[in-house]
Backbone as a printed PyTorch tensor [residue, N CA C, xyz], in Angstrom:
tensor([[[ -3.9600, -39.2260,  29.0080],
         [ -3.6740, -37.8460,  29.3530],
         [ -4.6820, -37.3970,  30.4220]],

        [[ -4.1880, -36.7930,  31.4710],
         [ -5.0760, -36.3640,  32.5460],
         [ -5.9570, -35.2040,  32.0880]],

        [[ -7.0720, -35.0190,  32.7700],
         [ -7.9940, -33.9380,  32.3900],
         [ -7.3520, -32.5680,  32.5950]],

        [[ -6.4950, -32.4360,  33.6120],
         [ -5.8050, -31.1620,  33.8420],
         [ -4.8760, -30.8560,  32.6750]],

        [[ -4.1360, -31.8410,  32.2400],
         [ -3.2220, -31.6510,  31.1100],
         [ -3.9930, -31.3190,  29.8430]],

        [[ -5.1120, -32.0180,  29.6160],
         [ -5.9380, -31.7300,  28.4290],
         [ -6.4600, -30.2980,  28.4640]],

        [[ -6.7490, -29.8000,  29.6560],
         [ -7.2600, -28.4300,  29.7910],
         [ -6.2090, -27.3860,  29.4520]],

        [[ -4.9720, -27.6390,  29.8490],
         [ -3.9300, -26.6160,  29.7420],
         [ -3.0710, -26.6850,  28.4810]],

        [[ -2.7870, -27.8760,  27.9690],
         [ -1.7350, -27.9630,  26.9700],
         [ -1.9840, -27.1580,  25.7050]],

        [[ -3.1840, -27.1060,  25.1150],
         [ -3.3150, -26.3030,  23.8880],
         [ -3.0400, -24.8130,  24.1430]],

        [[ -3.5950, -24.2920,  25.2280],
         [ -3.3910, -22.8940,  25.5760],
         [ -1.9300, -22.6440,  25.9120]],

        [[ -1.3410, -23.5480,  26.6780],
         [  0.0620, -23.3970,  27.0730],
         [  0.9810, -23.4220,  25.8550]],

        [[  0.6920, -24.2900,  24.9050],
         [  1.5320, -24.3730,  23.7090],
         [  1.4800, -23.0680,  22.9130]],

        [[  0.2790, -22.5530,  22.7040],
         [  0.1360, -21.2900,  21.9620],
         [  0.8040, -20.1520,  22.7260]],

        [[  0.5520, -20.0730,  24.0300],
         [  1.1330, -19.0040,  24.8470],
         [  2.6530, -19.0810,  24.8360]],

        [[  3.2050, -20.2790,  24.9040],
         [  4.6580, -20.4340,  24.9080],
         [  5.2620, -20.0100,  23.5760]],

        [[  4.6440, -20.4100,  22.4790],
         [  5.1510, -20.0130,  21.1510],
         [  5.1070, -18.4920,  20.9980]],

        [[  3.9810, -17.8860,  21.3730],
         [  3.8610, -16.4320,  21.2550],
         [  4.8370, -15.7120,  22.1780]],

        [[  4.9220, -16.1670,  23.4120],
         [  5.7870, -15.5200,  24.3850],
         [  7.2580, -15.6190,  23.9840]],

        [[  7.6840, -16.8150,  23.6260],
         [  9.0790, -16.9710,  23.1960],
         [  9.3350, -16.2720,  21.8620]],

        [[  8.2970, -16.1620,  21.0310],
         [  8.4340, -15.4040,  19.7860],
         [  8.7060, -13.9320,  20.0550]],

        [[  7.9720, -13.3550,  21.0030],
         [  8.2280, -11.9640,  21.3970],
         [  9.6380, -11.8400,  21.9610]],

        [[ 10.0120, -12.8050,  22.7900],
         [ 11.3700, -12.8050,  23.3340],
         [ 12.4170, -12.8880,  22.2330]],

        [[ 12.1640, -13.7060,  21.2430],
         [ 13.0910, -13.8210,  20.1170],
         [ 13.2020, -12.5370,  19.3190]],

        [[ 12.0610, -11.8710,  19.1080],
         [ 12.1030, -10.5740,  18.4100],
         [ 12.9010,  -9.5580,  19.2130]],

        [[ 12.6640,  -9.5320,  20.5280],
         [ 13.4320,  -8.6270,  21.3830],
         [ 14.9120,  -8.9410,  21.3290]],

        [[ 15.2400, -10.2250,  21.3280],
         [ 16.6390, -10.6300,  21.2080],
         [ 17.2450, -10.2130,  19.8800]],

        [[ 16.4530, -10.2950,  18.8070],
         [ 16.9410,  -9.8840,  17.4860],
         [ 17.2170,  -8.3790,  17.4350]],

        [[ 16.4960,  -7.6160,  18.2450],
         [ 16.7170,  -6.1680,  18.2990],
         [ 17.9090,  -5.7900,  19.1760]],

        [[ 18.4030,  -6.7290,  19.9400],
         [ 19.4830,  -6.4630,  20.8940],
         [ 20.8270,  -6.5860,  20.2040]],

        [[ 21.4660,  -5.4460,  20.0380],
         [ 22.7780,  -5.3930,  19.3850],
         [ 23.8280,  -5.0430,  20.4350]],

        [[ 24.6780,  -6.0060,  20.7490],
         [ 25.7260,  -5.7840,  21.7360],
         [ 27.0560,  -5.4130,  21.0660]],

        [[ 26.9430,  -4.6880,  19.9620],
         [ 28.1280,  -4.2870,  19.2060],
         [ 28.9040,  -3.1590,  19.8560]],

        [[ 29.6740,  -2.4650,  19.0270],
         [ 30.5940,  -1.4430,  19.5190],
         [ 29.9170,  -0.3580,  20.3460]],

        [[ 28.7750,   0.1450,  19.8690],
         [ 28.1050,   1.2140,  20.6160],
         [ 27.8280,   0.7700,  22.0400]],

        [[ 27.2240,  -0.4050,  22.1890],
         [ 26.8770,  -0.9190,  23.5110],
         [ 28.1330,  -1.1890,  24.3400]],

        [[ 29.1260,  -1.8100,  23.7330],
         [ 30.3530,  -2.1550,  24.4580],
         [ 31.1010,  -0.9170,  24.9440]],

        [[ 30.9200,   0.1980,  24.2480],
         [ 31.6150,   1.4260,  24.6350],
         [ 30.8570,   2.2670,  25.6700]],

        [[ 29.6590,   1.8420,  26.0230],
         [ 28.9200,   2.5470,  27.0710],
         [ 29.5680,   2.2770,  28.4230]],

        [[ 29.5700,   3.2920,  29.2730],
         [ 29.9640,   3.0770,  30.6620],
         [ 28.7390,   2.5050,  31.3700]],

        [[ 28.9150,   1.3230,  31.9470],
         [ 27.8010,   0.6180,  32.5850],
         [ 27.8750,   0.8060,  34.0940]],

        [[ 26.7250,   0.8260,  34.7620],
         [ 26.7600,   0.8970,  36.2300],
         [ 27.3470,  -0.3900,  36.8080]],

        [[ 27.9390,  -0.2760,  37.9680],
         [ 28.6200,  -1.4130,  38.5940],
         [ 27.6770,  -2.5740,  38.8920]],

        [[ 26.3840,  -2.2930,  39.0760],
         [ 25.4300,  -3.3420,  39.4420],
         [ 24.8190,  -4.0620,  38.2400]],

        [[ 25.2180,  -3.6960,  37.0260],
         [ 24.6780,  -4.3670,  35.8420],
         [ 25.1690,  -5.8150,  35.8290]],

        [[ 24.2370,  -6.7610,  35.6510],
         [ 24.6660,  -8.1660,  35.5600],
         [ 25.5170,  -8.3890,  34.3050]],

        [[ 26.2780,  -9.4750,  34.2710],
         [ 27.0490,  -9.7730,  33.0570],
         [ 26.1050, -10.0340,  31.8820]],

        [[ 26.5690,  -9.7290,  30.6930],
         [ 25.7310,  -9.8710,  29.5020],
         [ 25.1440, -11.2740,  29.3620]],

        [[ 25.9090, -12.3010,  29.7140],
         [ 25.4300, -13.6790,  29.5530],
         [ 24.2040, -13.9670,  30.4110]],

        [[ 23.9640, -13.1960,  31.4620],
         [ 22.8420, -13.4650,  32.3660],
         [ 21.4920, -13.0460,  31.7760]],

        [[ 21.5100, -12.1540,  30.8040],
         [ 20.2520, -11.6220,  30.2810],
         [ 19.4570, -12.6710,  29.4990]],

        [[ 20.1130, -13.5040,  28.7230],
         [ 19.4170, -14.5360,  27.9530],
         [ 18.6330, -15.4910,  28.8480]],

        [[ 19.2860, -16.1220,  29.8380],
         [ 18.5350, -17.0080,  30.7350],
         [ 17.4560, -16.2740,  31.5360]],

        [[ 17.7330, -15.0490,  31.9610],
         [ 16.7280, -14.3000,  32.7280],
         [ 15.4900, -14.0480,  31.8790]],

        [[ 15.6910, -13.5390,  30.6620],
         [ 14.5480, -13.2470,  29.8040],
         [ 13.8200, -14.5060,  29.3650]],

        [[ 14.5510, -15.5680,  29.0970],
         [ 13.8920, -16.8270,  28.7160],
         [ 12.9930, -17.3170,  29.8530]],

        [[ 13.5060, -17.2670,  31.0650],
         [ 12.7000, -17.6630,  32.2310],
         [ 11.4690, -16.7800,  32.3720]],

        [[ 11.6490, -15.4860,  32.1940],
         [ 10.5290, -14.5400,  32.3090],
         [  9.4670, -14.8390,  31.2530]],

        [[  9.8700, -15.0820,  30.0200],
         [  8.8960, -15.3510,  28.9660],
         [  8.1880, -16.6910,  29.1690]],

        [[  8.8750, -17.6750,  29.7320],
         [  8.2220, -18.9440,  30.0610],
         [  7.1890, -18.7160,  31.1690]],

        [[  7.5410, -17.9160,  32.1630],
         [  6.5920, -17.6010,  33.2380],
         [  5.4060, -16.7850,  32.7140]],

        [[  5.6570, -15.9050,  31.7450],
         [  4.5410, -15.1730,  31.1190],
         [  3.5850, -16.1440,  30.4400]],

        [[  4.1350, -17.1100,  29.7310],
         [  3.2880, -18.1060,  29.0660],
         [  2.4830, -18.8950,  30.0960]],

        [[  3.1140, -19.2330,  31.2170],
         [  2.3920, -19.9430,  32.2770],
         [  1.2590, -19.0750,  32.8220]],

        [[  1.5460, -17.7870,  33.0530],
         [  0.5200, -16.8740,  33.5820],
         [ -0.6550, -16.7610,  32.6200]],

        [[ -0.3450, -16.5850,  31.3490],
         [ -1.4020, -16.4730,  30.3420],
         [ -2.2420, -17.7530,  30.3180]],

        [[ -1.5750, -18.8920,  30.3230],
         [ -2.2800, -20.1800,  30.2600],
         [ -3.2000, -20.3770,  31.4550]],

        [[ -2.6730, -20.1250,  32.6370],
         [ -3.4740, -20.3080,  33.8530],
         [ -4.6690, -19.3580,  33.8460]],

        [[ -4.4020, -18.0860,  33.5390],
         [ -5.4890, -17.1010,  33.5360],
         [ -6.5210, -17.4300,  32.4580]],

        [[ -6.0670, -17.8110,  31.2810],
         [ -6.9820, -18.0970,  30.1710],
         [ -7.9160, -19.2600,  30.4960]],

        [[ -7.3350, -20.3410,  30.9980],
         [ -8.1330, -21.5280,  31.3110],
         [ -9.1640, -21.2280,  32.4020]],

        [[ -8.8230, -20.3450,  33.3190],
         [ -9.7190, -20.0420,  34.4370],
         [-10.5380, -18.7680,  34.2400]],

        [[-10.3640, -18.0910,  33.1090],
         [-11.1190, -16.8520,  32.8630],
         [-12.6150, -17.1610,  32.8780]],

        [[-13.3750, -16.3980,  33.6700],
         [-14.7910, -16.7200,  33.8180],
         [-15.6700, -16.2640,  32.6520]],

        [[-15.1630, -15.3230,  31.8550],
         [-15.9830, -14.7720,  30.7690],
         [-15.1130, -14.4920,  29.5440]],

        [[-15.7770, -14.2500,  28.4240],
         [-15.0530, -13.8320,  27.2100],
         [-14.4230, -12.4600,  27.4240]],

        [[-15.0900, -11.6290,  28.1880],
         [-14.5320, -10.3000,  28.4910],
         [-13.1900, -10.4310,  29.2190]],

        [[-13.1110, -11.3410,  30.1630],
         [-11.8640, -11.5730,  30.8910],
         [-10.7730, -12.0740,  29.9360]],

        [[-11.1440, -12.9270,  28.9960],
         [-10.1690, -13.4160,  28.0150],
         [ -9.6810, -12.2830,  27.1180]],

        [[-10.5960, -11.3790,  26.7350],
         [-10.1880, -10.2070,  25.9410],
         [ -9.2170,  -9.3350,  26.7270]],

        [[ -9.4780,  -9.1590,  28.0170],
         [ -8.5670,  -8.3670,  28.8510],
         [ -7.1750,  -8.9860,  28.8620]],

        [[ -7.1040, -10.2990,  28.9820],
         [ -5.8020, -10.9840,  28.9690],
         [ -5.0720, -10.6800,  27.6640]],

        [[ -5.7700, -10.8230,  26.5480],
         [ -5.1500, -10.5670,  25.2440],
         [ -4.6890,  -9.1140,  25.1460]],

        [[ -5.5290,  -8.1790,  25.5410],
         [ -5.2070,  -6.7480,  25.4180],
         [ -3.9950,  -6.3750,  26.2530]],

        [[ -3.9810,  -6.7640,  27.5460],
         [ -2.8600,  -6.3360,  28.3930],
         [ -1.5460,  -6.9740,  27.9510]],

        [[ -1.5920,  -8.2200,  27.5210],
         [ -0.3550,  -8.8560,  27.0840],
         [  0.0920,  -8.3340,  25.7150]],

        [[ -0.8250,  -7.9800,  24.8410],
         [ -0.4420,  -7.3980,  23.5460],
         [  0.2190,  -6.0340,  23.7620]],

        [[ -0.3700,  -5.2210,  24.6180],
         [  0.2290,  -3.9160,  24.9280],
         [  1.6160,  -4.1100,  25.5340]],

        [[  1.7270,  -5.0630,  26.4510],
         [  3.0200,  -5.3360,  27.0670],
         [  4.0520,  -5.7730,  26.0330]],

        [[  3.6580,  -6.6320,  25.1050],
         [  4.5960,  -7.1030,  24.0710],
         [  5.0960,  -5.9360,  23.2260]],

        [[  4.1960,  -5.0490,  22.8520],
         [  4.5810,  -3.8780,  22.0480],
         [  5.5600,  -3.0090,  22.8250]],

        [[  5.2540,  -2.7420,  24.0880],
         [  6.1300,  -1.8930,  24.9020],
         [  7.4770,  -2.5620,  25.1600]],

        [[  7.4750,  -3.8700,  25.3280],
         [  8.7190,  -4.6000,  25.5240],
         [  9.6220,  -4.4680,  24.2920]],

        [[  9.0270,  -4.6640,  23.1290],
         [  9.8000,  -4.5350,  21.8850],
         [ 10.2250,  -3.0900,  21.6330]],

        [[  9.3730,  -2.1490,  21.9870],
         [  9.7140,  -0.7320,  21.8180],
         [ 10.9260,  -0.3630,  22.6520]],

        [[ 10.9970,  -0.8570,  23.8880],
         [ 12.1600,  -0.5490,  24.7230],
         [ 13.4290,  -1.0560,  24.0500]],

        [[ 13.4020,  -2.3020,  23.5750],
         [ 14.5860,  -2.8690,  22.9120],
         [ 14.9810,  -2.0480,  21.6930]],

        [[ 13.9910,  -1.6140,  20.9250],
         [ 14.2870,  -0.8040,  19.7370],
         [ 14.8890,   0.5400,  20.1350]],

        [[ 14.2980,   1.1970,  21.1060],
         [ 14.8190,   2.4980,  21.5320],
         [ 16.2500,   2.3780,  22.0310]],

        [[ 16.5060,   1.4060,  22.8790],
         [ 17.8250,   1.2920,  23.4910],
         [ 18.8650,   0.7540,  22.5120]],

        [[ 18.5760,  -0.3570,  21.8680],
         [ 19.6050,  -1.0380,  21.0790],
         [ 19.6260,  -0.6500,  19.6060]],

        [[ 18.4740,  -0.4520,  18.9810],
         [ 18.4450,  -0.1420,  17.5490],
         [ 18.7070,   1.3490,  17.3320]],

        [[ 17.9530,   2.1860,  18.0550],
         [ 18.0890,   3.6280,  17.8730],
         [ 19.1460,   4.2460,  18.7780]],

        [[ 19.6910,   3.4270,  19.7100],
         [ 20.7770,   3.8540,  20.6030],
         [ 20.3910,   5.1170,  21.3810]],

        [[ 19.1930,   5.0560,  21.9970],
         [ 18.6480,   6.2040,  22.7200],
         [ 18.2850,   5.7840,  24.1470]],

        [[ 19.2840,   5.7140,  25.0410],
         [ 19.0000,   5.2730,  26.4090],
         [ 18.0170,   6.1670,  27.1770]],

        [[ 18.0360,   7.4780,  26.9490],
         [ 17.1090,   8.3440,  27.6930],
         [ 15.6560,   8.1000,  27.2940]],

        [[ 15.3050,   8.0890,  26.0090],
         [ 13.9200,   7.7280,  25.6630],
         [ 13.5510,   6.3130,  26.1300]],

        [[ 14.5120,   5.3850,  26.1100],
         [ 14.2410,   4.0310,  26.6130],
         [ 13.9120,   4.0830,  28.1050]],

        [[ 14.6220,   4.9320,  28.8440],
         [ 14.3500,   5.0800,  30.2730],
         [ 12.9510,   5.6390,  30.5070]],

        [[ 12.5520,   6.5950,  29.6970],
         [ 11.2010,   7.1530,  29.8100],
         [ 10.1740,   6.0740,  29.4610]],

        [[ 10.4430,   5.2970,  28.4360],
         [  9.5070,   4.2670,  27.9690],
         [  9.3980,   3.0990,  28.9380]],

        [[ 10.4180,   2.8980,  29.7620],
         [ 10.3800,   1.7580,  30.6850],
         [  9.2790,   1.9250,  31.7430]],

        [[  8.8530,   3.1720,  31.9730],
         [  7.7680,   3.4010,  32.9410],
         [  6.4520,   2.7890,  32.4410]],

        [[  5.9890,   3.1260,  31.2240],
         [  4.7740,   2.4410,  30.7540],
         [  4.9710,   0.9350,  30.5710]],

        [[  6.1870,   0.5030,  30.2380],
         [  6.4510,  -0.9310,  30.1500],
         [  6.2010,  -1.5890,  31.5020]],

        [[  6.7670,  -1.0200,  32.5680],
         [  6.5780,  -1.5890,  33.9020],
         [  5.1050,  -1.5510,  34.3100]],

        [[  4.4340,  -0.4470,  33.9920],
         [  3.0060,  -0.3470,  34.3110],
         [  2.1870,  -1.3950,  33.5520]],

        [[  2.6070,  -1.7090,  32.3330],
         [  1.8920,  -2.7460,  31.5710],
         [  2.0940,  -4.1200,  32.2020]],

        [[  3.2710,  -4.3520,  32.7690],
         [  3.5080,  -5.6190,  33.4780],
         [  2.6210,  -5.6710,  34.7220]],

        [[  2.5250,  -4.5420,  35.4090],
         [  1.6520,  -4.4660,  36.5780],
         [  0.2010,  -4.7520,  36.1770]],

        [[ -0.2350,  -4.1870,  35.0520],
         [ -1.5980,  -4.4310,  34.5710],
         [ -1.8010,  -5.9180,  34.2550]],

        [[ -0.8250,  -6.5410,  33.6030],
         [ -0.9140,  -7.9850,  33.3240],
         [ -1.0210,  -8.7680,  34.6320]],

        [[ -0.2130,  -8.3720,  35.6090],
         [ -0.2120,  -9.0590,  36.9010],
         [ -1.5670,  -8.9340,  37.5830]],

        [[ -2.1300,  -7.7380,  37.5800],
         [ -3.4290,  -7.5140,  38.2240],
         [ -4.5320,  -8.3020,  37.5230]],

        [[ -4.5670,  -8.2240,  36.1980],
         [ -5.5990,  -8.9560,  35.4410],
         [ -5.4950, -10.4530,  35.7230]],

        [[ -4.2810, -10.9700,  35.6770],
         [ -4.1030, -12.4060,  35.9170],
         [ -4.4060, -12.7770,  37.3650]],

        [[ -3.9530, -11.9530,  38.3000],
         [ -4.1770, -12.2250,  39.7240],
         [ -5.6630, -12.3120,  40.0480]],

        [[ -6.4390, -11.4040,  39.4710],
         [ -7.8750, -11.4000,  39.7480],
         [ -8.5550, -12.6770,  39.2730]],

        [[ -8.0140, -13.2580,  38.2140],
         [ -8.5910, -14.5040,  37.6950],
         [ -8.0910, -15.6940,  38.5090]],

        [[ -6.7950, -15.7160,  38.7510],
         [ -6.1770, -16.8180,  39.4970],
         [ -4.8740, -16.2830,  40.0890]],

        [[ -4.7690, -16.1560,  41.4070],
         [ -3.5630, -15.5830,  42.0110],
         [ -2.2590, -16.2080,  41.5310]],

        [[ -2.2340, -17.5070,  41.3170],
         [ -1.0080, -18.1470,  40.8290],
         [ -0.5430, -17.5290,  39.5140]],

        [[ -1.4710, -17.1770,  38.6520],
         [ -1.1050, -16.5420,  37.3690],
         [ -0.4260, -15.2050,  37.6240]],

        [[ -0.9100, -14.4500,  38.5810],
         [ -0.2740, -13.1830,  38.9400],
         [  1.1020, -13.3790,  39.5390]],

        [[  1.2430, -14.3920,  40.3630],
         [  2.5430, -14.6950,  40.9860],
         [  3.5850, -15.0080,  39.9160]],

        [[  3.1800, -15.6810,  38.8590],
         [  4.1090, -16.0150,  37.7640],
         [  4.7330, -14.7660,  37.1370]],

        [[  4.0510, -13.6300,  37.2440],
         [  4.5410, -12.4050,  36.6110],
         [  5.3990, -11.5420,  37.5330]],

        [[  5.4780, -11.8850,  38.7820],
         [  6.2550, -11.0600,  39.7100],
         [  7.7430, -10.9940,  39.3850]],

        [[  8.3720, -12.0830,  38.9310],
         [  9.7840, -11.9410,  38.5270],
         [  9.9660, -10.9310,  37.3820]],

        [[  9.0080, -10.8620,  36.4810],
         [  9.0450,  -9.9050,  35.3720],
         [  8.9810,  -8.4760,  35.9220]],

        [[  8.0750,  -8.2460,  36.8660],
         [  7.9740,  -6.9260,  37.4980],
         [  9.2960,  -6.5310,  38.1510]],

        [[  9.8690,  -7.4580,  38.9090],
         [ 11.1160,  -7.1740,  39.6230],
         [ 12.2630,  -6.9670,  38.6380]],

        [[ 12.3510,  -7.8030,  37.6140],
         [ 13.4510,  -7.7060,  36.6490],
         [ 13.4200,  -6.3660,  35.9160]],

        [[ 12.2520,  -5.9400,  35.4740],
         [ 12.1680,  -4.6770,  34.7370],
         [ 12.3980,  -3.4930,  35.6790]],

        [[ 11.9700,  -3.5960,  36.9240],
         [ 12.2890,  -2.5440,  37.8970],
         [ 13.8000,  -2.4450,  38.0700]],

        [[ 14.4590,  -3.5930,  38.2040],
         [ 15.9150,  -3.6000,  38.3120],
         [ 16.5640,  -3.0840,  37.0260]],

        [[ 16.0600,  -3.5400,  35.8840],
         [ 16.6080,  -3.0970,  34.5950],
         [ 16.4820,  -1.5850,  34.4340]],

        [[ 15.4330,  -1.0110,  35.0050],
         [ 15.2780,   0.4460,  34.9090],
         [ 16.4030,   1.1570,  35.6560]],

        [[ 16.8940,   0.5640,  36.7390],
         [ 18.0220,   1.1860,  37.4470],
         [ 19.3010,   1.0930,  36.6160]],

        [[ 19.4460,  -0.0100,  35.8940],
         [ 20.6040,  -0.1520,  35.0010],
         [ 20.4960,   0.8640,  33.8670]],

        [[ 19.3070,   0.9890,  33.2750],
         [ 19.0630,   1.9610,  32.2090],
         [ 19.3690,   3.3740,  32.7230]],

        [[ 18.8960,   3.6870,  33.9290],
         [ 19.1780,   4.9900,  34.5470],
         [ 20.6770,   5.2100,  34.6990]],

        [[ 21.3660,   4.1740,  35.1880],
         [ 22.8110,   4.2760,  35.3260],
         [ 23.5130,   4.5490,  34.0060]],

        [[ 23.0630,   3.9180,  32.9510],
         [ 23.6490,   4.1560,  31.6250],
         [ 23.4140,   5.6200,  31.2150]],

        [[ 22.2260,   6.1190,  31.4400],
         [ 21.9200,   7.5210,  31.0830],
         [ 22.8330,   8.4550,  31.8710]],

        [[ 22.9460,   8.2600,  33.1600],
         [ 23.7480,   9.1580,  34.0090],
         [ 25.2300,   9.0730,  33.6640]],

        [[ 25.7290,   7.8780,  33.4200],
         [ 27.1750,   7.6770,  33.1940],
         [ 27.6170,   8.0360,  31.7790]],

        [[ 26.6630,   8.2040,  30.8810],
         [ 27.0490,   8.4800,  29.5000],
         [ 26.4750,   9.8100,  29.0570]]])
């Protein structure tokens, strides 16, 4: 096993399990039943089947960002920052899913998506400062949630 692989694999494995676990919880909160199907959706909303692969890719990239930043973090303080920003992001990510799909409240979900996006930005900045590649891994997440906010807005306006 190469020294690079030995450096990354334990952290990457833990990050991947945690990241996909959060994704799985979010997926469990996602109910595409009658309420959702009866919403008028904006024309630019992707098909429902696209969300699973998009989110899976995003969570894998989050795990990569965490792993890269963690391995290269210069201090314990930097490692604590990584844990804090990603924990806050996970909570906000799950909260959005609960607001929108469980409680069926698109307007509060739209309001909540702002701190969610800001938490992704915070994760990106923290990771970028440690290792730019780690920050780059989070850019699809930033873009996806920005786009998702327009879909959420469209649902609020159309319903």
